[in-house]
C-alpha positions as CSV (number, residue, x, y, z in Angstrom):
1,M,52.3,96.9,98.9
2,S,55.3,95.7,97.1
3,L,56.4,96.1,93.5
4,R,58.3,92.8,93.5
5,S,56.8,89.8,91.6
6,S,55.8,86.7,93.5
7,L,58.6,84.8,91.8
8,G,61.1,87.5,92.9
9,K,59.9,87.2,96.5
10,V,60.2,83.5,96.5
11,K,63.7,83.4,95.0
12,G,64.9,86.3,97.1
13,L,66.2,88.2,94.1
14,G,66.7,91.9,94.5
15,S,69.3,94.5,95.2
16,A,72.6,93.5,96.5
17,K,72.7,96.8,98.4
18,E,76.2,97.6,97.2
19,G,75.5,99.5,94.0
20,V,75.4,103.0,95.6
21,H,78.7,102.4,97.5
22,H,80.4,101.2,94.3
23,W,79.1,104.2,92.4
24,R,80.2,106.7,95.0
25,L,83.7,105.2,95.2
26,Q,84.1,105.4,91.5
27,R,82.9,109.0,91.4
28,L,85.2,109.9,94.4
29,T,88.2,108.4,92.7
30,A,87.3,110.2,89.4
31,I,87.1,113.5,91.2
32,A,90.4,112.9,93.0
33,L,92.1,112.0,89.7
34,I,91.2,115.3,88.0
35,P,93.4,117.6,90.1
36,L,96.1,114.9,90.6
37,T,96.3,114.2,86.9
38,L,96.4,117.9,86.0
39,W,99.2,118.4,88.6
40,F,101.1,115.4,87.2
41,V,100.9,116.4,83.6
42,V,101.9,120.0,84.3
43,S,104.8,118.9,86.5
44,L,106.0,116.4,83.9
45,L,105.8,119.1,81.2
46,S,108.0,121.3,83.3
47,K,110.6,118.5,83.6
48,V,110.7,117.6,79.9
49,H,114.3,118.7,79.5
50,A,115.5,117.8,83.0
51,D,118.1,115.1,83.6
52,H,117.6,112.0,85.7
53,A,119.1,113.5,88.8
54,T,116.7,116.4,88.7
55,V,113.7,114.2,88.3
56,V,114.8,112.0,91.2
57,A,115.3,115.0,93.4
58,W,111.8,116.2,92.4
59,V,110.3,112.9,93.3
60,S,112.1,113.0,96.6
61,I,110.3,116.1,97.7
62,P,107.9,114.9,100.4
63,Y,104.7,116.6,99.0
64,V,105.5,115.3,95.5
65,T,106.0,111.8,96.9
66,V,102.6,112.0,98.6
67,L,100.9,113.3,95.5
68,L,102.4,110.6,93.3
69,L,101.3,107.9,95.8
70,A,97.8,109.4,95.9
71,L,97.7,109.5,92.1
72,S,98.8,105.9,91.8
73,I,96.4,104.5,94.4
74,A,93.4,106.5,93.1
75,L,94.3,105.5,89.5
76,F,94.5,101.7,90.2
77,W,91.4,101.8,92.4
78,H,89.4,103.7,89.8
79,L,90.6,101.2,87.1
80,M,89.5,98.3,89.3
81,L,86.1,99.7,89.9
82,G,85.5,100.5,86.3
83,V,86.7,97.2,84.9
84,Q,84.7,95.4,87.5
85,V,81.5,96.9,86.2
86,V,82.4,95.9,82.6
87,I,83.1,92.3,83.8
88,E,79.7,92.2,85.6
89,D,77.9,93.6,82.6
90,Y,79.4,91.6,79.8
91,I,80.5,88.3,81.2
92,H,77.5,86.1,82.0
93,C,79.1,82.8,82.9
94,T,79.5,82.8,86.7
95,T,82.8,80.9,86.6
96,K,84.3,83.1,84.0
97,Q,83.1,86.2,85.9
98,I,84.8,85.0,89.1
99,V,88.0,84.2,87.4
100,A,88.0,87.6,85.6
101,Q,87.3,89.4,88.9
102,L,90.1,87.6,90.6
103,L,92.5,88.3,87.8
104,L,91.5,92.0,87.8
105,R,92.1,92.3,91.5
106,A,95.4,90.5,91.3
107,F,96.7,92.7,88.4
108,A,95.3,96.0,89.8
109,G,96.8,95.1,93.2
110,L,100.2,94.2,91.8
111,G,100.2,97.3,89.6
112,A,99.4,99.6,92.6
113,L,102.0,97.8,94.7
114,L,104.6,98.2,92.0
115,A,103.9,101.9,91.6
116,V,103.9,102.5,95.4
117,V,107.2,100.6,95.9
118,S,108.8,102.3,92.9
119,I,107.8,105.8,94.1
120,L,109.0,105.1,97.7
121,K,112.2,103.6,96.5
122,I,113.1,106.7,94.5
123,S,111.9,109.0,97.2
124,L,113.9,107.3,99.9
125,G,117.0,107.3,97.7
126,T,117.4,103.5,97.4
127,H,117.2,103.3,93.6
């Protein structure tokens, strides 16, 4: 016994089977962002009156570099997953939806790449 309508069976409409994966990734990045963001805010507040050289030295500490990279990657990934859902829910024209998804991925990817390169550049002392 199936709950699908006859029309649904004929058209092959149904679950794309990717919703749970997307949902889990969004929750995973959200959970990762909680401690990373708290660490980042507390760390920045402790550096409010620090000079440029002190902040560069701080970013150059290996564990700080890794945490900043993790924060940047999780942040842009979470952003992409969240905006993707908004695009899917509110843009109904297929062509506009594809263009919006491509632009989203391009800008999120470029933003993440810029953040990673900037952090590595400071950390490796090539600024």
